[in-house]
C-alpha positions in Angstrom: 112.2 102.6 68.5 114.1 100.7 71.1 112.9 102.8 74.0 108.7 102.7 72.2 109.4 99.1 72.3 109.9 98.7 75.8 107.6 101.0 77.3 105.2 99.3 75.3 106.2 95.7 77.0 106.2 97.2 79.6 102.7 97.7 79.8 101.4 94.7 78.5 103.8 92.9 80.9 101.9 95.1 84.1 98.8 94.7 82.4 99.1 90.9 82.9 101.0 90.4 86.0 97.9 92.4 87.3 94.9 90.6 85.9 96.5 87.2 86.2 97.9 87.4 89.8 94.3 88.3 90.9 92.5 86.4 88.6 95.0 83.5 90.2 93.8 84.4 93.7 90.2 84.4 93.0 90.5 81.2 91.4 91.9 79.6 94.4 89.9 81.9 97.1 86.8 79.7 98.8 84.0 82.3 99.2 82.3 79.9 101.9 85.4 79.2 104.3 86.7 83.1 103.9 82.6 84.2 104.6 82.8 82.5 107.8 85.8 83.9 108.7 84.7 87.1 108.0 81.9 86.3 110.9 85.0 86.5 113.5 85.3 90.1 114.7 88.6 89.3 116.5 90.2 88.5 113.2 88.5 91.2 111.5 89.3 94.4 113.8 93.0 93.9 113.8 93.3 93.2 110.1 91.4 96.3 109.2 93.5 98.2 111.7 96.6 97.1 110.6 96.0 97.0 107.4 94.5 100.1 106.7 95.6 102.3 109.2 99.2 101.5 110.6 100.0 100.7 106.9 99.5 104.3 105.5 101.1 105.9 108.9 103.7 103.9 109.1 104.7 105.3 105.4 103.9 108.4 106.0 106.1 108.3 109.6 109.1 106.7 107.9 109.2 108.7 104.4 109.0 112.1 106.6 111.6 110.2 109.1 114.1 109.1 106.2 113.9 112.3 104.1 112.4 110.5 101.4 112.0 112.6 97.8 108.8 113.1 97.5 108.6 110.9 94.5 110.1 107.9 96.5 107.4 109.1 99.0 104.6 108.7 97.4 105.3 105.4 95.7 105.7 103.8 99.8 102.2 105.7 100.4 100.6 103.8 97.5 102.6 100.5 98.9 101.2 101.3 102.0 97.3 101.6 100.8 97.8 98.3 99.4 98.0 95.2 101.6 98.4 91.8 100.7 100.3 90.3 98.4 99.1 88.0 95.5 101.7 85.4 97.0 100.6 85.4 100.6 98.7 82.3 100.7 101.9 80.5 99.7 103.9 82.4 102.5 100.6 81.5 105.1 101.2 78.0 105.0 105.2 78.5 105.1 103.9 80.6 108.7 101.5 77.6 109.4 98.5 80.1 109.2 94.9 79.1 108.7 93.8 78.7 104.9 90.5 80.0 105.7 91.3 83.2 107.6 94.3 84.0 104.3 91.2 83.7 102.4 89.1 86.1 103.9 92.3 88.5 104.7 92.5 88.4 100.9 89.1 89.4 100.5 89.5 92.0 103.3 92.6 93.5 101.7 91.3 93.9 97.9 87.6 95.5 99.2 89.6 97.8 101.0 92.4 99.0 98.8 89.9 99.5 96.2 87.3 101.7 98.8 90.2 103.4 100.5 93.2 104.4 97.8 91.2 106.9 95.9 90.1 108.4 98.9 93.6 108.6 100.7 95.5 108.9 98.0 94.7 112.7 96.8 94.7 113.5 100.4 98.3 112.4 101.2 99.7 112.8 97.8 98.3 116.0 96.5 101.1 116.4 94.1 100.2 113.5 92.0 97.2 115.4 90.9 94.9 112.8 90.8 91.2 112.7 91.5 89.5 109.9 93.1 87.9 108.9 89.8 91.3 108.5 87.9 92.6 106.2 90.7 89.4 103.9 91.3 88.8 103.0 87.4 91.8 101.3 87.1 91.5 99.5 90.4 88.3 98.5 89.3 89.8 97.6 85.8 93.3 95.7 86.9 91.9 94.4 90.7 88.3 94.1 91.4 87.7 92.4 88.1 90.3 89.5 87.7 89.5 88.4 90.6 85.9 88.8 90.4 86.4 86.6 87.3 88.1 84.2 89.5 85.8 83.9 92.1 83.3 83.1 89.9 84.9 80.7 88.0 85.8 78.5 91.0 82.1 79.4 92.7 80.6 77.7 89.0 83.1 74.8 88.4 85.8 73.8 91.2 87.2 71.8 88.7 87.5 74.1 86.2 89.3 76.4 88.7 92.1 74.0 89.4 92.2 73.4 85.6 93.1 76.7 85.1 95.1 77.7 87.6 98.1 75.9 87.0 97.8 77.8 83.8 96.9 80.6 85.0 100.1 80.7 87.2 102.4 79.8 85.0 101.5 83.1 82.7 101.7 85.1 85.7 105.1 84.0 86.7 106.3 84.6 82.7 103.9 88.4 82.9 106.6 88.7 86.2 110.3 87.9 84.6 109.1 89.9 81.9 108.0 93.1 84.3 111.0 92.9 86.0 113.5 92.6 83.5 112.0 94.9 81.0 111.5 97.7 84.0 115.2 96.9 85.1 116.4 98.1 81.5 114.3 101.1 81.3 114.7 102.0 84.3 117.9 101.1 85.5 119.4 104.3 85.7 116.6 105.1 88.0 117.2 101.8 90.1 120.5 103.0 91.0 120.0 106.5 91.1 117.8 105.0 94.3 120.4 103.3 96.1 122.1 106.5 97.0 118.4 107.9 98.6 117.1 106.0 101.6 114.5 104.2 99.3 115.8 100.7 99.4 115.9 100.9 103.2 112.9 102.6 103.6 111.3 99.7 102.2 113.2 96.8 104.4 112.3 98.7 107.7 108.9 99.2 106.5 107.9 95.6 106.0 109.6 94.5 109.2 108.1 97.3 110.9 104.5 96.4 109.2 105.4 92.4 110.7 106.5 93.7 114.2 103.6 95.8 114.5 100.5 93.8 113.1 102.2 90.7 115.5 101.6 93.2 117.9 98.5 94.3 117.3 96.9 90.3 117.3 98.0 89.3 120.1 94.7 88.2 121.7 94.5 85.7 118.3 95.7 82.2 118.1 99.0 81.7 116.0 96.9 80.0 113.1 95.0 83.6 112.5 98.0 86.1 114.1 100.3 84.6 111.4 97.7 85.3 108.3 97.2 89.1 109.5 101.1 89.6 110.0 101.7 87.8 106.8 99.2 90.0 104.9 99.8 93.1 106.2 103.7 92.6 105.8 103.5 91.9 102.4 102.0 94.4 99.4 100.1 94.4 96.6 102.4 96.0 94.2 100.3 95.8 91.1 97.4 97.6 93.1 100.2 100.4 93.8 101.0 100.8 90.4 97.6 100.9 89.2 97.0 104.2 90.2 100.1 105.6 88.2 99.1 104.0 84.9 96.7 106.3 84.7 98.6 109.5 86.0 100.4 111.3 83.1 102.2 113.1 84.9 103.2 110.4 87.5 107.1 110.8 88.5 109.2 107.7 87.1 110.5 107.6 90.9 107.0 106.4 92.2 107.1 103.6 89.8 110.7 102.5 90.5 109.8 102.7 94.0 106.9 99.9 93.4 109.0 98.1 90.7 111.6 97.7 94.0 109.1 96.2 96.6 108.5 93.2 94.1 111.9 92.1 95.2 112.3 93.4 98.7 108.6 92.3 99.8 109.3 88.3 98.8 112.4 88.6 100.9 111.3 89.9 103.8 107.7 88.0 103.9 110.0 84.7 103.2 112.1 85.7 106.5 108.3 86.3 108.4 107.0 83.6 107.0 109.8 81.5 108.5 109.9 82.8 111.5 106.2 82.6 112.3 106.4 79.3 111.3 109.3 78.7 114.1 107.1 79.9 116.4 104.1 77.9 115.4 102.8 75.7 118.5 104.1 72.1 118.0 101.3 69.4 118.2 101.7 66.7 120.5 102.5 63.3 119.1 103.3 61.9 122.1 101.5 58.6 122.4 99.9 57.7 125.9 100.9 54.1 126.8 98.8 51.5 127.5 
């Protein structure tokens, strides 16, 4: 009875987290600013390369180098196909990134994940036994739909979007706390067993490597755009990574555990990278010319 209750609570918390976090991002996203930034090919090209070429390749390479058990490797690949955490704009502000380009990166990441994951996952993780349609459905329902609703509300009324945003953010915070607590209670044995593997170390290595590589790839950009690419790539959308697993009946619980662990590790690495980028930001010249 207790096990069934925990499983049901976990499912509700997971769905609430994904719906709320993506709707919250949509409520804050300024489409006009994002659309302008999307015309900047010097920004779009490194964003796509870092997010959807470098991300999956690094996940596969690290998983093989560390000889991760297959379920953990699948979890890392899922995370590799889902760049940009919902809290990315907050970290981008700390990194002194451009808000309009943060909005553009969120659009790139959301659409890219929905298009690429259903194609790439069956190719690189055939043991998951999930077709493109099985993977795409939860992505459309749990990512594109709430994201689109949030954007639509902001387009119709910015005032209502600003009013709804704090409420949605509190619900997301509550859902996150419940999700992590219940996930730990239900999967504590899996989490403890992960400590005995390279699963946790692999994630720290992966996110740090993503930060360094994406920063290098975007070397031609000014700091306020380069920081956006780096933060967007080194953080992962845990909800998007979990969505396909929720639709697969035979999904190994260790893949889910890998994604749940990411929620903690991404926040730690993302905040550290944002602080470093903030310190690297060019100082504004505040000197006043003497007359």
